[in-house]
Structure formats: structure tokens, C-alpha cells
GURO-662532 format. One record per residue (C-alpha): x, y, z. Coordinates in nm, 2 decimals. Layout:
N
     c1     c2     c3
      X      Y      Z
...
***
This chain:
362
     c1     c2     c3
   0.01  -0.02   0.00
   0.09   0.30  -0.07
  -0.05   0.64   0.09
  -0.07   1.04  -0.09
  -0.11   1.39   0.07
  -0.18   1.60  -0.30
  -0.15   1.89  -0.15
  -0.38   1.85   0.11
  -0.57   2.15   0.32
  -0.84   2.13   0.58
  -1.01   2.49   0.71
  -1.34   2.48   0.95
  -1.44   2.83   0.93
  -1.19   3.07   0.94
  -0.91   2.87   1.10
  -0.71   2.70   0.85
  -0.60   2.32   1.04
  -0.36   2.18   0.79
  -0.19   2.41   0.52
  -0.09   2.31   0.19
   0.01   1.93   0.33
   0.22   1.68   0.04
   0.34   1.37   0.13
   0.40   1.01  -0.02
   0.41   0.68   0.27
   0.52   0.37   0.12
   0.45   0.04   0.29
   0.63  -0.09   0.57
   0.72   0.25   0.65
   0.74   0.40   1.02
   0.65   0.80   0.97
   0.66   0.97   1.26
   0.48   1.35   1.30
   0.70   1.61   1.49
   0.52   1.93   1.67
   0.40   2.14   1.91
   0.06   2.04   2.08
  -0.18   2.26   1.82
   0.09   2.18   1.52
  -0.20   2.02   1.33
  -0.07   1.60   1.39
  -0.43   1.52   1.48
  -0.57   1.67   1.21
  -0.36   1.55   0.92
  -0.39   1.19   1.07
  -0.81   1.26   1.04
  -0.75   1.37   0.70
  -0.52   0.97   0.66
  -0.77   0.77   0.79
  -1.14   0.93   0.63
  -1.26   1.07   0.96
  -1.25   1.44   0.74
  -1.22   1.54   0.47
  -1.04   1.80   0.33
  -1.14   2.14   0.19
  -0.92   2.09  -0.09
  -0.70   1.83  -0.23
  -0.63   1.51  -0.31
  -0.61   1.15  -0.06
  -0.47   0.84  -0.32
  -0.45   0.48  -0.20
  -0.21   0.30  -0.44
  -0.31   0.55  -0.69
  -0.64   0.58  -0.66
  -0.82   0.89  -0.54
  -1.05   0.79  -0.17
  -1.12   1.18  -0.07
  -1.44   1.16   0.12
  -1.37   0.83   0.16
  -1.54   0.72   0.51
  -1.31   0.54   0.76
  -1.56   0.19   0.72
  -1.41   0.17   0.43
  -1.00   0.22   0.44
  -0.81  -0.04   0.60
  -0.70   0.21   0.90
  -0.65   0.13   1.27
  -0.61   0.42   1.52
  -0.41   0.40   1.86
  -0.50   0.77   2.06
  -0.32   0.93   2.36
  -0.57   0.82   2.62
  -0.54   0.46   2.58
  -0.93   0.23   2.50
  -0.99  -0.10   2.62
  -1.37  -0.27   2.71
  -1.33  -0.29   3.13
  -1.54  -0.58   3.15
  -1.37  -0.79   2.87
  -1.08  -0.98   2.87
  -0.74  -0.86   2.77
  -0.78  -1.16   2.50
  -1.18  -1.05   2.44
  -1.06  -0.62   2.42
  -0.80  -0.79   2.12
  -1.08  -1.02   1.93
  -1.33  -0.77   1.92
  -1.27  -0.55   1.60
  -1.22  -0.95   1.43
  -1.59  -1.06   1.59
  -1.75  -0.72   1.45
  -1.61  -0.86   1.09
  -1.70  -1.17   1.12
  -1.41  -1.38   1.10
  -1.40  -1.75   1.18
  -1.34  -1.87   1.56
  -0.98  -2.01   1.40
  -0.89  -1.74   1.25
  -0.97  -1.48   1.49
  -0.78  -1.70   1.81
  -0.48  -1.73   1.51
  -0.46  -1.36   1.46
  -0.49  -1.25   1.84
  -0.19  -1.47   1.95
  -0.01  -1.36   1.70
  -0.11  -1.00   1.80
  -0.03  -1.12   2.22
   0.26  -1.27   2.12
   0.41  -0.94   1.96
   0.32  -0.77   2.20
   0.38  -1.01   2.52
   0.09  -0.99   2.60
   0.00  -1.42   2.65
   0.07  -1.44   3.04
  -0.22  -1.15   3.07
  -0.51  -1.26   2.78
  -0.73  -1.39   3.04
  -0.70  -1.08   3.23
  -0.94  -0.80   3.26
  -0.73  -0.43   3.15
  -0.82  -0.23   3.54
  -0.58  -0.54   3.66
  -0.31  -0.46   3.43
  -0.04  -0.19   3.42
  -0.07   0.14   3.22
   0.19  -0.03   2.92
   0.02  -0.35   2.98
  -0.29  -0.13   2.90
  -0.18   0.06   2.59
   0.00  -0.27   2.49
  -0.35  -0.42   2.44
  -0.54  -0.09   2.28
  -0.16  -0.14   2.03
  -0.29  -0.52   1.95
  -0.63  -0.46   1.93
  -0.52  -0.16   1.60
  -0.30  -0.45   1.48
  -0.51  -0.76   1.46
  -0.66  -0.58   1.17
  -0.42  -0.59   0.98
  -0.49  -0.25   0.86
  -0.26  -0.13   0.58
  -0.23   0.22   0.76
  -0.17   0.23   1.13
  -0.23   0.56   1.34
  -0.03   0.62   1.70
  -0.13   0.97   1.83
   0.06   0.99   2.13
   0.01   0.69   2.21
   0.27   0.69   2.54
   0.20   1.05   2.66
   0.03   0.92   2.94
   0.24   0.66   3.04
   0.53   0.72   3.33
   0.87   0.77   3.22
   1.00   0.39   3.31
   0.64   0.24   3.06
   0.74   0.49   2.77
   1.11   0.39   2.77
   1.05  -0.03   2.79
   0.75   0.08   2.45
   0.99   0.29   2.24
   1.24   0.03   2.32
   0.95  -0.21   2.21
   0.77  -0.06   1.93
   0.98  -0.04   1.60
   1.05  -0.40   1.66
   0.65  -0.41   1.61
   0.61  -0.14   1.31
   0.91  -0.36   1.13
   0.71  -0.74   1.21
   0.40  -0.59   1.03
   0.46  -0.41   0.74
   0.22  -0.15   0.75
   0.26   0.23   0.69
   0.25   0.35   1.03
   0.21   0.74   1.11
   0.35   0.85   1.50
   0.25   1.12   1.63
   0.46   1.31   1.93
   0.58   1.66   2.07
   0.89   1.51   2.15
   1.23   1.53   1.94
   1.42   1.28   2.11
   1.10   0.99   2.07
   1.16   1.07   1.71
   1.50   1.02   1.72
   1.47   0.75   1.92
   1.19   0.54   1.70
   1.38   0.63   1.35
   1.25   0.60   1.04
   1.08   0.89   0.85
   1.03   1.22   1.04
   0.72   1.49   0.89
   0.82   1.81   1.09
   0.43   2.06   1.14
   0.45   2.40   1.27
   0.11   2.60   1.22
  -0.06   2.34   0.98
   0.27   2.29   0.75
   0.53   2.07   0.68
   0.83   2.23   0.71
   1.04   1.91   0.60
   0.99   1.55   0.53
   1.22   1.26   0.54
   1.49   1.01   0.75
   1.47   1.10   1.10
   1.84   1.15   1.12
   1.87   1.38   0.79
   1.61   1.59   0.92
   1.73   1.67   1.31
   2.12   1.68   1.14
   2.01   1.89   0.86
   1.69   2.13   0.88
   1.63   2.31   0.58
   1.56   2.63   0.77
   1.49   2.82   1.11
   1.14   2.62   1.18
   1.26   2.29   1.10
   1.58   2.35   1.35
   1.31   2.46   1.61
   1.08   2.25   1.60
   1.33   1.91   1.65
   1.54   2.12   1.90
   1.44   1.99   2.30
   1.58   2.22   2.49
   1.45   2.50   2.25
   1.73   2.57   2.01
   1.94   2.87   2.09
   1.97   3.13   1.87
   2.22   3.47   1.77
   2.22   3.70   1.54
   2.52   3.79   1.35
   2.62   4.04   1.11
   2.96   3.95   0.91
   3.18   4.25   0.75
   3.50   4.20   0.56
   3.61   3.89   0.84
   3.46   4.11   1.12
   3.15   3.91   1.27
   2.91   4.14   1.49
   2.70   3.96   1.79
   2.35   4.03   1.86
   2.48   3.98   2.26
   2.74   4.28   2.16
   3.08   4.27   2.05
   3.28   4.17   1.79
   3.47   3.82   1.71
   3.69   3.69   1.41
   3.50   3.51   1.15
   3.61   3.19   1.11
   3.49   2.82   1.11
   3.17   2.84   0.93
   3.12   3.20   0.92
   3.45   3.27   0.68
   3.27   3.04   0.43
   2.99   3.27   0.36
   2.96   3.63   0.19
   2.92   3.89   0.42
   2.51   3.97   0.56
   2.28   3.90   0.85
   2.24   3.58   0.97
   2.10   3.37   1.23
   2.29   3.14   1.41
   2.11   2.82   1.54
   2.29   2.58   1.83
   2.13   2.32   2.00
   2.19   2.29   2.38
   2.48   2.05   2.41
   2.72   2.23   2.19
   2.70   2.55   2.37
   3.00   2.50   2.67
   3.09   2.68   2.94
   3.47   2.50   2.92
   3.67   2.59   2.60
   3.58   2.33   2.29
   3.86   2.23   2.12
   3.80   2.38   1.78
   3.68   2.77   1.67
   3.38   2.88   1.90
   3.28   3.27   1.99
   3.26   3.34   2.33
   2.90   3.49   2.53
   2.96   3.69   2.86
   2.65   3.58   3.04
   2.53   3.53   3.38
   2.37   3.22   3.50
   1.99   3.24   3.57
   1.96   2.88   3.73
   2.13   2.51   3.71
   1.92   2.23   3.67
   2.08   1.88   3.78
   2.02   1.62   3.50
   2.13   1.30   3.69
   2.45   1.32   3.51
   2.42   1.61   3.30
   2.30   2.02   3.35
   2.10   2.24   3.19
   2.28   2.60   3.29
   1.96   2.84   3.17
   2.22   3.20   3.08
   2.12   3.52   3.03
   2.30   3.74   2.82
   2.15   4.07   2.74
   1.82   4.02   2.61
   1.92   3.68   2.47
   1.86   3.33   2.72
   2.06   3.07   2.62
   2.04   2.71   2.74
   2.36   2.53   2.80
   2.33   2.08   2.84
   2.68   2.04   2.97
   2.82   1.74   3.17
   2.83   1.66   3.51
   2.68   1.79   3.80
   2.72   2.20   3.76
   2.60   2.42   4.11
   2.62   2.74   3.97
   2.41   3.04   4.22
   2.20   3.25   3.99
   2.33   3.57   3.89
   2.68   3.38   3.89
   2.94   3.55   3.55
   3.04   3.29   3.28
   3.18   3.25   2.98
   2.98   3.03   2.72
   3.14   2.92   2.41
   2.94   2.81   2.05
   3.10   2.55   1.93
   3.10   2.66   1.57
   3.15   2.29   1.39
   2.80   2.20   1.54
   2.64   2.53   1.45
   2.34   2.60   1.16
   2.34   2.93   0.98
   2.03   3.12   0.88
   1.98   3.40   0.62
   1.69   3.68   0.63
   1.46   3.47   0.59
   1.49   3.14   0.79
   1.66   2.92   0.52
   1.95   2.76   0.60
   2.24   2.96   0.47
   2.52   2.66   0.56
   2.59   2.38   0.80
   2.92   2.29   0.90
   3.06   1.94   0.80
   3.12   1.84   1.08
   2.73   1.89   1.22
   2.65   1.58   1.00
   2.78   1.37   1.29
   2.59   1.62   1.55
***
């Protein structure tokens, strides 16, 4: 199966929920929709499923125009953020329920249920009721019920968002294996860049109803085509610094001038925005070329073996992710260093002007 969205737009009254989106998804692929809340992820999934019809554009399945076809005529399964199971049914009956509705023979239902249960490690729980299970086991049950239908398109709308950290990590590790074994087109919505990176596959970054970039997940992360994509795919938020290059010198929006080095030496004179992620802002000088920034500590947050250090530099706020436990007092003066081996340079329109070759391995 192939699924193509051809210049799809969805408006409701004066509001545009999806704006001119074109995507091509192939059988056996895992496709992540990454964006903040209200970016358009669920709206896009509803168009893919046939729960809503586009205002403009077409939806094609295997080259056939299915625009406006209801969900009942499509081979679709969907799992929502809030896992939904029938509390009075056993896990077995929950998984079997869509097959019983479809009228499949008892033997085939049993084979499919047990296959799905094995895939999702639910075999020991088939006779139990959902409310006796952990949150992760309940979500596995909901996913198994979607998989057992053997739908060509499986949509997962932030399916791990309501689980605790340990359960999320457990399912994140298992889901790529489940997806690979199924052969369906999977579309997985998330607000978390780290989740997109863990799942792999392809990623479409969404902002205000538009897909800003689509491609293999590592490529989109390492080579964002514009500053919007880089911001969507950065957590903590992308650090940005305004610069102006002129005759070998670079003026910083935080104040002061530095020599044009590294990536800055290779671009024409002009005004740019430098983008860099938190783990490429250091409190110790890196080995390569760097831009020093005088700043003051706002707050330091210890995160296990690393620390998030929030910095104020004039009207700028930066976040550095540094190794070790940093106990820095608010207001303490520090010098932060922007590692020029790992930066993005965006032009005045926000398009990627240049990225250092080393960024490809970031």
C-alpha cells in the first residue's frame, strides 16, 4: 500500500488546520509527525484515516483517489493518547473485538489474537481484565487491538504520552520491532524530538498546520532546511544568536565583535541567525573554533550526570547542556562558548544558509 497526500488543506470556518501538505508514505514505513501541541498532527491523521475530508487537495491510496471516502471503507486502525479498552472484557476479548465485529471465523480470530499478543508480550495476561494491568500493559492491549486488524494504515496519536517515564522507555524500545514485523504504514504523532530520534524511520516536522520538512529522521535532525524545522526538532529549545558579518569581522546581537572563523568565514557578508542546540553550548572552551559569550547564570538544573544551565546575555536567554553536576549560583558570571563545528546558519528569510560539515555527525 502507498498513501499520498496531494496538496491537502483543511479549513474550519476562518481557521486553517492543515495548509497545503503533500506527503508520500510507502508500505512498511514508520513515519513520525513531530510538532508542538496544536501544530496539526491529529488533524493530519484524521485526513489520512478518512475521519475528515480535506477542503482542498486529494488523498490517494495505491494511486486511487479516496478523497471523501469514510473510514469504514478504508483499511485503517488508530490508537489514541488515552488508551481505550473494554473494562468488562478480558485482554483476549479486547484484542479479538474488531475481528468478531468483522465476522471472522473463530479459528482465524484465535490465531490472530495470539500472534498479536506474542508480538506485544501479552501472552501471560490474555485472561485478565484491563483494569488489573499496568498502564503499559493496557496500552499494549490497545495497540494489539489495532494490529490484529492487519490494517494497511496504523495511526498512533501520542500513544505513550500518558504513561510514566519507565513505561514510555520500555514501549519506545519495543515499538520499532513491532512496526518492522507488521509491514503496514505506521504514522506516529509526538511532541518530543527525543522520541522521534529513538523511533527512527521518517519524520515530518509540523508547524501551524504546515509540514516544514519530511525525510529520514536523522537527516531532518542534522540538516534542517530552515530555522522553523530546527526549532521543532530541538529540545531544549534551539538557541539563536543574531550576527552580522562584514569584512572578516562578525558583530554579535549580544554585543561585541569576533573574528569570522569556521563556518562564518565561508559565507558572504550579510546578516544571519546562528542556531545551535543546548549540547553545543559549552562552559569550557571546545577544541575547535568557538564564539565566546559573556553571560550570567539564571538557573542550573541537575539532570542525572548532566546539567541544564540557563544563561542570560543581554536580552538573550540560552540553555547549555553540560556534563557533570554544575552547582552555579543565580547571577554568577560565566563565559559560554558556541562550538562552530556544530551550528546552523540561517539567512534573513530563515532558510539554511550553511551548516558545518561536522554538523552531519552531530
